[in-house]
C-alpha positions, 0 to 999 in steps of 0.5 A, a space after each residue: 106090330 110091335 119093335 125089339 132091341 136085340 142083344 148086343 153080339 159085340 165086346 164093347 168097354 164096360 162104359 160104353 155099353 152102360 152109356 148105351 143103356 142109359 141111351 135105351 132107357 130114355 127112348 120109347 124101345 119097349 123090349 130089351 135083350 140083356 146079356 152075352 150070347 157070342 163069348 164067356 172070355 168076354 168080363 167086361 160085365 158081370 152077371 151083377 153089371 146086366 141085373 142093374 142094368 135090367 132094374 133100370 130099364 125095368 124103371 124106364 118101362 122097359 120089358 127085358 128078357 136076358 139071352 144066353 150063350 149061342 154055344 155053352 162049352 162047359 159045365 162052367 158055364 151051365 152051373 154058373 148060368 144056374 146060380 145067377 138065374 136061382 131064386 131069380 124071376 125073369 124070362 130068358 132067351 134061350 139060344 142053346 139047348 143047355 139053356 133051353 133045358 135049365 130054362 123048363 128045369 127051373 119052370 121059367 118062362 123063355 123066349 126061343 132064341 136064332 141060335 136054336 135051329 128050329 124048324 118044324 111046327 111039332 117042335 116050337 108047340 112041344 116048346 110052347 107045351 115047356 113055356 115058351 113064348 116068343 119064338 124067334 126064327 132062324 134068320 136063315 128061313 123065309 116069309 115063305 116058312 113061317 106064313 104056315 106057322 102063323 096061320 095056325 095060330 100058335 100059341 107064343 108071339 113071333 119074332 123076327 131079326 129084320 135089321 141087322 149083321 146076321 149071326 151065321 155060326 158059332 165054333 169052338 174056336 176064337 178066329 180072331 184071336 187065331 187071327 192075330 196068331 194067338 190062341 183062345 185060352 190067351 186071346 187077352 179079348 182082343 176082340 174089343 178091337 172090334 167093335 162092329 166085328 172084323 170085315 174079311 174079303 175075298 180074293 176078289 175083293 167080296 165083302 164075304 164075312 163078319 168075324 166076331 171071335 168065336 162068332 161069324 157074322 154077316 158081311 152085309 146088313 140084313 136089311 128088312 124095313 120094306 117089308 115091315 107092312 108084309 109082317 105086320 099083315 101076316 102077323 108077326 109079333 115083333 121086329 127086331 133090331 141087332 144093335 152095332 152103335 148107338 145109331 142102332 137107338 134112333 133107328 128103332 125109334 125112328 121105326 116105333 114114330 113110323 118114321 123115315 130114317 138116314 141109316 142106310 148100310 153099305 151092303 144090304 141083304 135080305 136074301 133069306 126073307 125072299 128064299 133066296 139066297 142070303 147075301 142077296 139084296 132082292 
């Protein structure tokens, strides 16, 4: 089993993003996902910036996959994606059925990302016929669900989000803007103030969710590092780390080298993997 670095889900300044991926370039991480997956109004980086980062990472020997939005809401967004991919030999991580249709239309190899609710082997086999090379399991599914998928000896690779804040849902509304009394059209990209999202609590002060613009994440960090040996035995191909800081690079590096990491989140969860309530840690 190998280790990958998922797409950055937060709105960081361009300089911070470039510094982050320069560090990734000199790390032993073999597979890197690039792109904006949350909101098209986040324009700190343009497509050309991502292509430049991809060239840098490929020059350092990395495999690069471009991740698409998890919620494509307009023709303009799909046309922008179509324009940028014209005559481009890239692999897409599709997180929306519109992006999937575009990948099939242009006969591009693709990864089925966690943003697509894919819950049965028949649909996975159909996507494999269309060019799917890798399947990232939706975060709310379990090892019990995954085992028969692997046993079927699929023609595609299996990737599991093993560490990071779980992307639970996306909405047409921006929760961060609403929290600040702003509407989505004039949000001032207020989400950039929260480099790890905005933590919310219940009235009993229990940490519940993490608001990240139009995205809702888990408050707890999913931590499946203790399940790595089980994943290897099962036949999982990739263990994904979803980055939330530059420390994520060191964590993936430690996993690759088989070393212990000092990164222990204040609250953790792994319930979904064990077919239990997702916010639990077993």
